[in-house]
N, C-alpha and C positions, 0 to 999 in steps of 0.2 A: 582488409577487414574480413577475416575468415572465421572469427570465433562465433560461438553460438550467441544469438541475440534474443533469446527468450528469457525475460526477467523471471526471477525465481518465484515471485508472488503471482505470476500469471499462470502457474502450473495447476492443473486440476484433472481428475479422472472421473469424477462423480457427475452423473446427469442431474441437472437442477430440477427436472420434472415439473416445469412451470404449470403444466396442465392439471397437476394434482393439488395445487395450492388452494383451490376453491372446492375441492371434493371432500366434504366433511366425512363421508362414510369411509373413504380410503384413508384419510388422516387418522380417524379413530382406530381403524383396523391396524394401521402401521404402528400406532402408539401402543396398542395392546400386544403386538407381536414381540416375543422375547428376543427374536433375532435382530430387531431394530437396535441401532446404536446411537447414543446421545453424547454430545460433547458439552460438558459443563463449563460455563464461563463464569469467572469472577469479574464482576462489573468494574470498569475503569472510568476515566473521565472522557466523555465523548465529544467535547465541544472545542478543543484547542486546535490550532493550526501551526504549521511550520516547526521551528525549533521548540516552541512552547509545547506542542503536542508530543514531541519526543521526550520532553522532560516531565510530562504529566504522568499520572498513574495509568498504566496500560492494563487493558483487560487481559486476563491470563487464563490458561487452562493447565491441567495436569499433563506432564510429559514424562515419559520414562527416562531414567537416568543411565541406562545401559549404553553399550557401545553404539547401538542403533537406536536413535531417539524416535519415539512414536507417541502420538496422542493417546491418552487414556480415555477410552470410550466406555460408557456403562449402558446397561439395558434400561428401558423406561421405568421399571419398577424401582430402580435404585437412583433415579434422577431426583434432585431436590426441586422444591417449588420454584417457580419463576416463569418469565415470559418464554414461550416456546417458538422456535423458528425451524421450518423445514429447510434442510440443506440440500437434499436430493436423494437419489437412489442409484445403486450400482447394478440393479436388476435382481439382486439376491436379498438385499435388505435396504431399508430406509435409514436416513441419517437426519437427526435433529440436533439443534443446540438449545440449551436452556441457560438464560442469563440469571444467575443466582445472586442473591443479596448476601450470601455467606462467603467468608474468606476461605479460599482453598488451603488445605494443609498438606505439607509434604509428608511422605511416608518412606519406608525403606527402599522403594523401587521407583518412586516418581516424585516430581517437584513442580510447583507452579512456574510457568514461564509465559512470556508474552510472545506474540507473533514476530515482533522485531528481533527477539532473542533467538528463536528457533526456526523461523520461516525458511531460512536458507539451508537448513540441514534435515528438515523433514522430507518425507517422500512426496511425490506429486499428489498422491491421494490425500495425505494428511494436510499438506499446505493448502490445497484447494478448499477443504472443509473448514480449516481454521480461518482462512482469509474471508470466506463468505460469512462465517459466523460472526466475526468481528464487525464486518460491514453492516450486517443486519442489526446487531446489538447496538452499535453506535447510532444508527439512524433511528431506531425505535426509541432509544433513550433520550434523543434530542428532539423528538417530534410528538411529545405528549399533548400538545395543544394545537388547535387549528390555526394556520397562518392567515385565514380569512376573517374569522370572528373571535378567535381566542378561546373557544370552548374546548373542553377536553376531547381527545381522540381515543378510540379503542382499537385494539389490534385485530386484524382480520387476515384471512387467506394465509394462515400459517406464518405470520410475521412479515409478509411482503406488501401489505396495505394497511394504512391507518384511516379510520373513518371518523369524521366529525360527528359527535353525538348530538349536536344542535342542528346542523344543516344537512348532514348526510354526505357531504363532499368527501372524496377519496384523495388520499395522499400516497404517493408511491416513493420507494427508495430513490433518493437523488444522489448524484455524484457531482462534485465540483471539478470541471475540466481544468487541467493544468498542463502546460508544456514544459518539457525538460530537454535541454539541448546541449550537445557537444559542438562547440565552435572550433573550427580548424582553419588553418591557412598554410600557404607554402611560402617560405622565406629562405633566401639563399640556397635554394635547391632542397630544402628539408621541410617536411611537414611538421606543424606544431598544433597542439590543442590548447585551449584556454580553460583554466580552472580558477575558481574563486574561493575566498575564505570569508565566511560570515562573521561579523564582529562578536557574535555570541559564542563562537566556537573556540577551541584551542587553536593557537596560531599555526599549528602544523596541519590542521585539517583543511583539505581542499576538495572541491567537488565541481560538477558542471553547474551551469546556470539553470534557473527554473522560475516559473511564475504562473499565476492564474490567468485564464483567458477572460478578457473583458466582455461585457455585454455587447452583442452585435459584432463580435470580432471573429475572424477566422483563426484557425490554429497557426497557419503560416504567418499571418500578421502579428499574432501574439509572440511568436518566436523572434521576429525582427524587432518588435517594440521592446520586449524584455531585455534582450541583449544590449540594445542601445541605452536603455535606462540604467541598467545595472553595471555595465562595463564600459560604456562609451565606445562601443564597437558597432560598425555597420556590417550587417550580414546580408547575403542573398542566397537564393536557391535552397531554402529549407527543404529537407528531405525526410519524410516519415520513416522510422525504422521499426518501432515496436511500442507496445503499451503495457501498463501494469496498474492493477488496482492498488491504491495506497490508503487503506481505511483508517487513517489517523487525522481527522475522523472519517472523511468520505471523499477523498480525491481519486480521480482517474488521471494517471500520469501518462502523457503521450510523448514518446521519445523521438527526437529529431537530431539530425546533424545539419549544420549550416556553415557556409564558407564566409570568412571575414574578408571584406573588401575595402575597409577604410575605418576612419574614426569619426566620432561625433561627440557632442556634449553629453556628459553623464549627468542624469537628473535624479538618481536614486542613491540612498546610502545603505542599502541592504548588504552590500559587499564591501568588506574592509580592504581587501587586496585581491588583485588578479595577477596571474602569472601565465606566461606561455611556456609550454614544455615540448621539446622534441621527444620522440619515443625513448631515445637513449637517456636524456636528462630526467625524464619521468621515472624510468626504471631505477636509475641511480639514486634519485631522491627518495623513492619508496623503500628501496632496500636499505638505505642508510637511516630510515625512519625520520628523515627531515620533512617528509610529506606523508600524511596518513589519509588514505582514500576512504570513501563511504563503504559501509559493510556490504556484503554480497546480497543481502535481502533487498537492497535498493536498486531501482532501475538505473540510477546514476552510475553504479559500478558496472552494470551491463554496457552502458554507452561508452564508458572509458575503456574497458577491456576490448570491446568490439573495435574501437579505433586503434588501440595499441596492438591488437592482433594475438594476444595471449593473456593468460591469467597473471595477475600481479599479487604480491603478498600483502598481508595485513588488512586492516580495515577498522572502522569504528562504528 
């Protein structure tokens, strides 16, 4: 396992400058500065999960169409109306996002694209900005009302806090913890990994297993439970590898490996089929397009290629 284990949506180079979020004078000066850059988002559907979230309308931004894809950033004077979120600063300029209610239009040098479409090919700088912007936009769009009393909330601290207008209570951006795990075993002297197909996918699509962490549950216990429920496989020794934000709408994916040691009753129908692959069998199936792996924007691809030891072609 020698390949890079940094998921592509975990990349970032801009300082989030959390200490500036409540500094109204600094924020006003930054917005007035023509050097500041603004990422304009076209709002999507912030409330779906799993395969439904991937099929929902995604928030998009303008991305250049040249050989090197880059986010199109504008100065504050040319930003449209909309909720404003502070993304950070690189020491020379501040970065904001604006969630616009207008549809983005393609032009001769740029086109609208979602984070899922371009997150794997943007630079570390741009991927970090886009990921944080989508996460903040989705959270704000889905938290317009107080969970305690149902009253409206207002945006504060540059999009990083919402305040109940009735009680004054504060709500902070939340992420839903989920584990995603590559299960492996040794059989007849060869190592194998376990991949599954979701019944809503094309029959050729296979990925690692994943699931949300239950209330009061540790990450390692969630790994063991989810694999047993979805695949009927008993695992032990869950080992943390890496993590990745997955703002569709607000998950934090924590990547693990786990060793299979037996079988148990399967109690979940989220997986239509599971298959064990040796490295050679996986490479053969992928090259023949009999198996299509997750796209490179997903931590699932990171886990698979980390176990395989090299990059594999294709993806969905």
